N, C-alpha and C positions, 0 to 999 in steps of 0.2 A: 611823575616821579620828581622829587625835589632835587635841585642841584645846589651846589655851594660855589659862590664866587669868592675866591681867596686872593687877597692883595697883600703883597709884602710891603710893610710900612717902615720897617727898621732894618738897619744893616746887619749882616751876619758876621761882619768882622769882629774878632775878639770874642766870639761865642764858642762854646764847646763843640767839638767835632760832631757829636750826635745831632745837635741842633742844626748845624750846617748841612749835614747829610739829609735830614728830614726836609729842609727847604728844597734841596735838590730833588728829592723823591716826589715832592709835591709839584715840581716843575717850575719853581720860582727861581729867577736868575738875578734879579736886581730890584731895587726899591721902586715901587709903583708898578711892578709887573703883576698882571692879573691872570689867573687861570680859573677854569671851571671844572668841577669834579662832581660826580654823582655823590649823593649823600649816603655814605656807607659807614659802618662802624670803624673800618680801617682808616678811612680818611679823617673821620672825626677824632680818632686817637692821635693821628699825626698832627692835626691842627692843635690839639690840646697841648702837645709837647712844645709847640712854638707859638702859643697864643699871644705872647708878649711881642712878637715880631710881625704879626699879620692881622688883617681885618677880614672878617667873614660876613658874607651876606647870603641869606637863603633866597633863591629865585625859583619860581614855579615854572616847570617845563611844559 
């Protein structure tokens, strides 16, 4: 199964509340914080909403 490595690259300060909540739901807390998630449509949708704040890498499990 493919996994996604998501790293926050930009601050959530002064961003709309839904974007801040999406980062929280992804488990990201600060700049350069990295989390790993399974590649699901739900996670892909969350990443799409905050694509300007994060970097995403696909890793093979």
